[in-house]
KOLZAVO-375065 format. One record per residue (C-alpha): x, y, z; residue number from 1. Coordinates in Angstrom, 3 decimals. Example, Ala and Ser with C-alpha at 12.3 -4.5 7.8 and 13.67 -1.06 7.14 Angstrom:
       east      north         up   num
     12.300     -4.500      7.800     1
     13.670     -1.060      7.140     2
//
This chain:
       east      north         up   num
      0.000      0.000      0.000     1
      1.749      3.140     -1.258     2
      0.555      6.758     -1.143     3
      2.653      9.745     -2.088     4
      2.285     13.084     -0.308     5
     -0.339     14.464     -2.688     6
     -2.398     11.301     -2.452     7
     -2.256     11.466      1.336     8
     -3.385     15.074      1.267     9
     -6.216     14.202     -1.112    10
     -7.370     11.341      1.128    11
     -7.296     13.586      4.201    12
     -9.263     16.281      2.387    13
    -11.753     13.641      1.201    14
    -12.465     12.545      4.770    15
    -13.276     16.144      5.675    16
    -15.727     16.440      2.777    17
    -17.365     13.097      3.585    18
    -17.760     14.065      7.251    19
    -19.346     17.329      6.137    20
    -22.042     15.214      4.448    21
    -23.538     14.548      7.877    22
    -24.239     18.279      8.225    23
    -25.280     18.870      4.611    24
    -28.708     17.353      5.248    25
    -30.816     14.822      3.365    26
    -29.311     11.723      1.825    27
    -25.802     13.221      2.123    28
    -25.875     12.433      5.826    29
    -25.202      8.772      5.036    30
    -21.685      9.620      3.849    31
    -20.528      9.608      7.480    32
    -20.664      5.808      7.680    33
    -17.414      5.619      5.691    34
    -16.158      9.196      6.091    35
    -13.153      8.266      8.255    36
    -11.939      5.577      5.834    37
     -9.704      7.823      3.636    38
     -8.059      9.350      6.704    39
     -7.632      5.943      8.307    40
     -5.942      4.741      5.109    41
     -3.418      7.546      5.523    42
     -2.969      6.548      9.151    43
     -2.364      2.908      8.270    44
      0.192      3.876      5.634    45
      2.085      5.909      8.250    46
      1.738      3.013     10.686    47
      3.271      0.578      8.198    48
      6.077      3.067      7.579    49
      6.497      4.277     11.157    50
     10.276      4.091     10.922    51
     10.165      6.798      8.248    52
      7.447      9.035      9.695    53
      6.967     10.620     13.100    54
      3.624     10.420     14.841    55
      3.030     14.166     14.414    56
      2.766     13.650     10.651    57
     -0.590     11.994     11.182    58
     -1.685     14.867     13.432    59
     -1.183     17.233     10.468    60
     -3.179     15.066      8.062    61
     -5.966     14.643     10.644    62
     -6.000     18.380     11.297    63
     -6.551     18.987      7.582    64
     -9.508     16.580      7.581    65
    -11.129     18.142     10.603    66
    -10.540     21.730      9.493    67
    -12.335     20.920      6.234    68
    -15.161     19.156      8.075    69
    -15.718     21.981     10.571    70
    -15.301     24.787      8.043    71
    -17.782     23.364      5.539    72
    -20.271     22.444      8.289    73
    -20.226     25.593     10.447    74
    -18.960     28.425      8.241    75
    -22.266     30.174      8.851    76
    -21.123     31.228     12.357    77
    -19.260     34.037     10.589    78
    -22.643     35.661      9.888    79
    -22.649     36.565     13.582    80
    -18.922     36.747     14.275    81
    -15.924     36.105     12.041    82
    -13.574     35.706     15.014    83
    -15.980     33.302     16.696    84
    -16.274     31.234     13.522    85
    -12.501     30.994     13.144    86
    -12.039     29.997     16.790    87
    -14.822     27.391     16.669    88
    -13.455     25.817     13.487    89
     -9.767     25.943     14.401    90
    -10.107     24.844     18.026    91
    -12.633     22.065     17.464    92
    -10.516     20.682     14.617    93
     -7.431     20.906     16.847    94
     -9.083     18.957     19.684    95
    -10.303     16.268     17.262    96
     -6.829     16.045     15.674    97
     -5.295     15.521     19.132    98
     -7.632     12.553     19.643    99
     -6.666     11.147     16.223   100
     -2.958     11.653     16.953   101
     -3.283      9.808     20.286   102
     -4.981      6.944     18.450   103
     -2.086      6.739     15.995   104
      0.442      6.935     18.828   105
     -1.272      4.114     20.726   106
     -1.616      1.955     17.624   107
      2.020      2.277     16.536   108
      3.208      1.308     20.037   109
      0.724     -1.478     20.820   110
     -1.267     -3.309     18.150   111
     -3.874     -2.749     15.454   112
     -6.622     -4.179     17.651   113
     -5.812     -2.011     20.676   114
     -5.319      0.968     18.383   115
     -8.795      0.823     16.868   116
    -10.355      0.125     20.248   117
     -8.650      3.272     21.486   118
     -9.848      5.228     18.443   119
    -13.486      4.418     19.204   120
    -13.248      4.854     22.985   121
    -11.197      8.071     22.907   122
    -13.443      9.717     20.318   123
    -16.541      8.974     22.385   124
    -14.757     10.197     25.516   125
    -13.810     13.386     23.664   126
    -17.422     13.998     22.624   127
    -18.584     13.382     26.192   128
    -15.989     15.856     27.470   129
    -17.250     18.365     24.907   130
    -20.706     18.116     26.494   131
    -19.439     19.058     29.913   132
    -16.360     21.292     30.008   133
    -15.875     25.047     29.813   134
    -15.100     25.014     26.066   135
    -18.186     22.952     25.248   136
    -19.124     22.778     21.561   137
    -21.453     19.861     20.885   138
    -22.629     20.866     17.426   139
    -20.256     18.450     15.695   140
    -21.088     15.348     17.738   141
    -21.062     12.509     15.205   142
    -24.463     11.209     16.291   143
    -26.002     14.502     15.166   144
    -25.228     13.500     11.584   145
    -28.470     11.475     11.431   146
    -30.642     14.378     12.601   147
    -32.846     14.192      9.503   148
    -32.894     10.383      9.304   149
    -35.268      9.972     12.229   150
    -36.642      6.689     10.864   151
    -33.171      5.188     11.390   152
    -32.320      6.461     14.886   153
    -35.366      5.535     16.938   154
    -32.932      3.618     19.172   155
    -31.594      6.957     20.436   156
    -34.195      6.596     23.209   157
    -31.780      4.002     24.641   158
    -28.401      5.496     23.696   159
    -28.738      9.196     22.971   160
    -26.664     10.743     20.180   161
    -23.501      9.072     21.482   162
    -25.079      5.805     20.361   163
    -25.078      7.276     16.867   164
    -21.435      8.264     17.277   165
    -20.583      4.722     18.378   166
    -22.425      3.293     15.378   167
    -20.552      5.568     12.933   168
    -17.171      4.746     14.465   169
    -17.793      0.994     14.470   170
    -18.929      0.964     10.843   171
    -15.926      3.038      9.772   172
    -13.543      0.685     11.572   173
    -15.182     -2.313      9.895   174
    -14.797     -0.640      6.504   175
    -11.123      0.199      7.036   176
    -10.304     -3.305      8.278   177
    -12.036     -4.819      5.252   178
    -10.260     -2.428      2.911   179
     -6.838     -3.014      4.447   180
     -7.257     -6.764      4.400   181
     -8.377     -6.750      0.796   182
     -5.434     -4.614     -0.316   183
     -2.805     -6.603      1.586   184
     -4.148    -10.172      1.429   185
     -6.609    -10.003     -1.504   186
     -9.334    -11.562      0.622   187
    -11.580    -10.558      3.510   188
    -12.333    -12.580      6.623   189
    -15.952    -13.608      6.766   190
    -16.389    -12.356     10.322   191
    -15.665     -8.783      9.204   192
    -18.363     -8.953      6.533   193
    -20.803    -10.436      9.049   194
    -19.976     -7.727     11.613   195
    -20.524     -4.966      9.046   196
    -23.840     -6.409      7.878   197
    -24.946     -6.831     11.481   198
    -24.144     -3.186     12.209   199
    -25.993     -1.943      9.137   200
    -29.065     -4.185      9.210   201
    -29.991     -4.707     12.866   202
    -30.295     -1.015     13.864   203
    -32.240     -0.300     10.663   204
    -34.753     -3.084     11.282   205
    -35.219     -2.235     14.959   206
    -35.595      1.466     14.226   207
    -38.050      0.984     11.371   208
    -40.205     -1.248     13.546   209
    -40.229      1.301     16.377   210
    -40.859      4.166     13.966   211
    -43.989      2.547     12.538   212
    -45.271      1.335     15.915   213
    -44.643      4.472     17.961   214
    -47.581      6.830     18.350   215
    -47.762      9.973     20.462   216
    -48.719      9.209     24.037   217
    -50.180     11.438     26.716   218
    -52.861     14.032     27.250   219
    -53.509     16.563     24.464   220
    -52.110     20.071     24.919   221
    -53.119     22.810     22.478   222
    -50.332     25.233     21.618   223
    -50.049     28.417     19.585   224
    -46.484     29.163     18.466   225
    -45.570     32.744     17.606   226
    -42.819     33.679     15.138   227
    -42.625     37.507     15.233   228
    -39.746     37.651     12.719   229
    -37.885     40.651     14.087   230
    -34.479     41.267     12.502   231
    -31.953     40.611     15.310   232
    -29.339     42.923     13.812   233
    -31.367     45.947     12.757   234
    -34.596     45.852     14.777   235
    -34.478     43.546     17.796   236
    -32.257     45.593     20.074   237
    -32.217     49.025     18.438   238
    -34.344     49.870     15.370   239
    -37.733     48.656     16.590   240
    -39.216     49.775     19.886   241
    -40.078     47.283     22.589   242
    -43.712     48.344     22.352   243
    -43.792     47.581     18.611   244
    -42.250     44.161     19.176   245
    -44.741     43.290     21.893   246
    -47.594     44.533     19.720   247
    -46.550     42.169     16.929   248
    -46.684     39.223     19.340   249
    -50.080     40.351     20.603   250
    -51.496     40.707     17.081   251
    -50.244     37.269     16.024   252
    -51.759     35.854     19.192   253
    -55.160     37.519     18.851   254
    -55.448     36.701     15.139   255
    -54.751     33.002     15.630   256
    -55.771     31.983     19.141   257
    -58.666     29.597     19.732   258
    -60.913     29.251     22.757   259
    -59.401     25.934     23.831   260
    -55.756     27.050     23.570   261
    -53.534     26.039     26.512   262
    -50.202     27.737     25.735   263
    -48.885     30.597     23.622   264
    -45.151     30.244     23.027   265
    -42.904     33.089     21.920   266
    -39.197     33.095     21.070   267
    -35.996     33.786     22.962   268
    -35.751     37.440     24.135   269
    -39.313     38.114     23.001   270
    -39.100     40.768     25.741   271
    -35.713     42.280     24.830   272
    -35.569     45.125     27.335   273
    -33.831     44.122     30.569   274
    -36.339     43.487     33.376   275
    -35.401     43.329     37.044   276
    -36.856     40.134     38.451   277
    -37.728     41.936     41.677   278
    -40.233     43.918     39.576   279
    -41.735     41.103     37.517   280
    -45.175     41.286     39.106   281
    -45.528     45.001     38.435   282
    -43.558     45.470     35.221   283
    -45.760     46.974     32.461   284
    -44.635     44.441     29.829   285
    -45.460     41.513     32.120   286
    -48.825     42.971     33.110   287
    -49.849     43.060     29.430   288
    -49.363     39.306     29.122   289
    -50.902     38.566     32.520   290
    -54.077     40.260     31.300   291
    -53.994     38.302     28.030   292
    -53.481     35.076     29.986   293
    -56.541     35.902     32.087   294
    -58.575     36.783     29.002   295
    -57.761     33.586     27.091   296
    -57.334     31.331     30.151   297
    -53.952     30.122     29.001   298
    -50.225     30.458     29.744   299
    -47.585     32.437     27.878   300
    -44.052     31.060     27.587   301
    -41.750     33.870     26.459   302
    -38.045     34.650     26.393   303
    -36.733     37.732     28.190   304
    -33.550     39.495     29.276   305
    -33.618     39.817     33.063   306
    -31.497     40.902     36.041   307
    -31.424     40.043     39.725   308
    -29.866     41.936     42.651   309
    -27.723     40.463     45.430   310
    -26.030     41.787     48.537   311
    -22.866     39.763     47.866   312
    -21.269     38.135     44.787   313
    -23.053     34.787     44.438   314
    -20.942     33.554     41.505   315
    -17.810     34.473     39.521   316
    -19.986     36.285     36.952   317
    -21.779     38.543     39.447   318
    -21.273     42.207     38.554   319
    -20.853     45.080     40.971   320
    -23.110     48.120     40.717   321
    -21.329     51.280     39.612   322
    -22.071     52.945     42.955   323
    -20.517     50.000     44.792   324
    -23.707     49.107     46.654   325
    -24.468     45.465     45.930   326
    -24.186     43.110     42.988   327
    -26.340     41.811     40.179   328
    -26.436     39.032     37.603   329
    -27.815     39.162     34.079   330
    -29.746     36.262     32.562   331
    -31.137     34.915     29.340   332
    -34.513     33.926     30.711   333
    -37.656     31.987     29.926   334
    -40.866     33.076     31.655   335
    -44.179     31.302     32.051   336
    -46.759     34.017     32.596   337
    -50.180     33.103     33.960   338
    -52.888     35.466     35.144   339
    -51.747     35.192     38.772   340
    -48.301     33.587     38.643   341
    -44.922     34.039     36.971   342
    -42.341     31.255     36.744   343
    -38.691     31.896     35.864   344
    -35.971     29.786     34.255   345
    -32.427     30.961     33.508   346
    -30.561     29.586     30.514   347
    -27.684     27.484     31.830   348
    -25.971     26.114     28.709   349
    -24.532     29.359     27.432   350
    -23.023     30.248     24.062   351
    -19.259     30.521     24.370   352
    -17.881     33.964     23.583   353
    -21.299     35.633     23.632   354
    -23.035     34.640     26.855   355
    -20.012     33.418     28.754   356
    -16.238     33.472     28.771   357
    -14.514     30.219     29.758   358
    -12.994     29.607     33.191   359
    -14.409     32.807     34.740   360
    -12.418     32.502     37.995   361
     -9.061     32.553     36.233   362
     -9.838     34.318     32.950   363
    -12.074     37.132     34.199   364
     -9.902     39.632     32.313   365
    -11.402     38.288     29.063   366
    -14.868     39.496     30.044   367
    -14.581     42.670     27.978   368
    -13.930     40.572     24.861   369
    -17.392     38.969     24.950   370
    -19.215     39.502     21.667   371
    -22.122     41.945     21.920   372
    -24.982     40.781     19.702   373
    -27.478     43.088     21.329   374
    -29.491     42.543     24.472   375
    -27.572     41.079     27.384   376
    -23.980     40.117     26.604   377
    -20.980     39.100     28.641   378
    -20.931     36.210     31.097   379
    -24.485     35.511     32.208   380
    -25.771     33.878     35.341   381
    -27.068     30.320     35.337   382
    -28.885     27.977     37.682   383
    -27.799     24.593     39.011   384
    -31.147     22.795     39.094   385
    -33.772     22.528     36.347   386
    -36.955     24.563     36.498   387
    -40.163     22.880     35.382   388
    -42.956     25.231     34.372   389
    -46.119     23.931     36.032   390
    -49.696     24.647     35.062   391
    -52.038     22.705     32.797   392
    -49.026     20.443     32.199   393
    -45.342     20.310     33.132   394
    -42.997     21.944     30.629   395
    -39.219     21.751     30.162   396
    -38.063     25.161     28.879   397
    -34.993     24.982     26.618   398
    -33.447     28.227     25.419   399
    -31.629     28.118     22.075   400
    -28.325     26.218     22.400   401
    -29.673     24.127     25.314   402
    -31.678     22.051     22.843   403
    -28.396     20.481     21.645   404
    -27.627     18.920     25.064   405
    -29.371     15.612     25.608   406
    -28.125     14.651     29.073   407
    -28.669     18.201     30.325   408
    -32.322     18.124     29.237   409
    -32.752     14.662     30.761   410
    -32.622     16.361     34.187   411
    -35.849     18.164     33.304   412
    -37.488     14.905     32.248   413
    -36.457     13.158     35.464   414
    -37.831     16.143     37.402   415
    -41.237     15.537     35.781   416
    -41.368     17.517     32.545   417
    -44.038     16.176     30.173   418
    -43.057     18.047     26.995   419
    -40.372     20.456     25.820   420
    -40.708     24.099     24.750   421
    -37.707     25.263     22.720   422
    -37.444     29.038     22.365   423
    -34.694     30.442     20.176   424
    -33.543     33.279     17.951   425
    -31.834     31.737     14.915   426
    -31.769     34.926     12.867   427
    -28.119     35.638     13.700   428
    -27.038     33.214     10.974   429
    -29.152     34.593      8.140   430
    -30.532     32.097      5.581   431
    -27.762     29.498      6.024   432
    -27.667     25.836      7.111   433
    -27.240     26.894     10.758   434
    -30.896     27.337     11.659   435
    -31.887     24.192      9.744   436
    -29.299     22.131     11.621   437
    -30.515     23.606     14.898   438
    -34.104     22.645     14.103   439
    -33.125     19.087     13.192   440
    -31.302     18.588     16.508   441
    -34.609     19.136     18.320   442
    -35.943     16.125     16.439   443
    -33.302     13.995     18.149   444
    -34.396     15.252     21.582   445
    -37.975     14.184     20.784   446
    -36.725     10.639     20.108   447
    -34.391     10.478     23.109   448
    -37.163     11.375     25.554   449
    -40.327     10.451     23.590   450
    -41.582     13.943     24.263   451
    -43.461     16.316     21.999   452
    -41.634     19.547     21.214   453
    -43.068     22.985     20.496   454
    -40.381     25.224     19.006   455
    -40.692     29.000     18.688   456
    -37.965     30.754     16.694   457
    -37.894     34.507     16.248   458
    -37.052     34.341     12.547   459
    -37.670     30.668     11.745   460
    -38.097     27.863     11.655   461
    -40.793     27.380     14.296   462
    -42.307     23.903     14.441   463
    -44.257     21.206     16.222   464
    -42.353     17.919     16.486   465
    -43.957     14.647     17.500   466
    -42.536     11.957     19.774   467
    -40.809     10.044     16.990   468
    -39.056     13.124     15.624   469
    -41.351     14.038     12.719   470
    -41.997     17.705     12.012   471
    -45.788     17.913     12.044   472
    -46.082     21.538     11.013   473
    -43.631     24.409     10.614   474
    -43.349     28.040      9.604   475
    -41.564     29.629      6.693   476
    -38.205     31.337      6.964   477
    -38.157     35.103      7.594   478
    -41.894     35.570      7.798   479
    -44.097     36.768     10.683   480
    -46.289     33.780     11.291   481
    -48.139     31.704     13.866   482
    -48.880     27.992     13.873   483
    -51.211     26.068     16.113   484
    -51.607     22.412     16.850   485
    -51.863     19.695     19.454   486
    -48.947     18.093     21.239   487
    -49.077     15.407     23.919   488
    -47.852     15.641     27.506   489
    -46.715     12.358     29.053   490
    -44.749     10.980     31.996   491
    -42.590      8.601     29.957   492
    -39.011      8.236     31.152   493
    -36.914      6.532     28.514   494
    -33.790      4.513     29.244   495
    -31.699      7.433     28.020   496
    -33.495     10.005     30.148   497
    -32.682      7.903     33.232   498
    -29.085      6.972     32.422   499
    -28.008      9.902     30.258   500
    -24.718      9.712     28.339   501
    -23.598      6.450     29.932   502
    -21.797      5.557     26.681   503
    -19.536      8.570     27.155   504
    -18.799      7.682     30.779   505
    -17.939      4.090     29.870   506
    -15.753      5.372     27.034   507
    -13.810      7.581     29.439   508
    -12.956      4.639     31.693   509
    -12.037      2.472     28.710   510
     -9.828      5.247     27.311   511
     -7.946      5.493     30.603   512
     -7.536      1.713     30.712   513
     -6.161      1.580     27.167   514
     -3.822      4.484     27.914   515
     -2.461      2.467     30.842   516
     -1.882     -0.454     28.480   517
     -0.119      1.924     26.092   518
      2.111      3.348     28.845   519
      2.974     -0.130     30.115   520
      3.941     -1.193     26.578   521
      6.221      1.826     26.276   522
      7.868      1.038     29.581   523
      8.361     -2.582     28.573   524
     10.017     -1.473     25.332   525
     12.329      0.890     27.199   526
     13.219     -1.778     29.763   527
     13.902     -4.296     27.009   528
     16.065     -1.798     25.153   529
     17.912     -0.980     28.372   530
     18.457     -4.690     29.141   531
     19.701     -5.393     25.626   532
     22.240     -2.607     26.011   533
     23.963     -4.723     28.622   534
//
């Protein structure tokens, strides 16, 4: 097996393009099942010629693959921030290339079998880490690549998206082993063919059966979803008055509401002007919706920018008042407004570089670099425990980026949430794949928890998603609109909602174990070399 430098570069580039298929939508998403194969061919060539190449050579080829993958998949971030787009692409590709380099290092110092085991385990451990650390960026989790193939991933209710990542990695390893064996020995072991067929057929059959036998369960809940379509750059926080924005929501509500409506759902920062939470009960904007809730006998779920005062700093992101008397925190908030009650939830999975700066205790000096997209910027406050909106049913509020975190939302389900309300403002990215990808990720949450989802987006796409991930009805892009329909509130707790990302936790332990094997092999080699010297 011989590849010159240009062929190796072409293969690395090809892997990046094939991985991008998972984020291109439609039938292209299936390219991920063999997307790693070209890069793994480069790796195996370097492995066979390890006396001529250093391990860092593979890091460079892997970095090329992952830069291409990230750039083609998430270039649209530049619509909001060029610097943020560059950092997201460069850093995420760097972290993934480190994982690939470690795999190559382990393989060249142990064995092919241990190497590929480490590749699968370490990648899953890396994705799990990306769910939970300060530099979290879960958009590129491999399991997300099937976000539009909901008929195929009904088993996510048992595994979450990391089950999809595991499936993709296993299939890619089967393909590369078959390819390598065919090239070197001109035949393929039957057990590899059987393993590949098993991986491709069994999940498909199980998922298809569940897809066609899974109907929405629970009590009917009638929702009206508002899409006010207010330009986030030119109108949301400057060009259009708060009163005009509220009036648009009111008009869309009054023109579309029915007598038996239970909830009206508006988008993230539907109330863009900062509101002190101490004044919620008497704030003029809130009173308007309390009166509407009384008139229509329903609940409003709306996004808002809010603040809260404290006598002492309650977290590293607490800000001191200019006069020095006390502290306050700013929040990206969801409110449930009833005629006589207001419930509050603070967004807790924040957008890096906009709503939070990483490691606030040690890197507080970076606070001034936070990107200002209007409204409340800089490091925002969060909450440690989920808030369930209670009323005619129990609702899990998810604000924007939070809808990408499965295990995080599982806490709401365990706490009793019966359906999920996603409120977001996807207009920052203009008419690009970003908002479509974001919508499709909500479909995966519906499968993981078997919960209906009502999604309100300021500029589209707003939608109702059933419990098997189908989009029942949706709005157009960039159009003021309202949709109404029935979702179902249930008390189902799926295996995944109970156990969360257990695949990631297992992968972390397995990665550590294989690293210990790797280190012991290195020590044995050094001891043998030392003994032979004498």
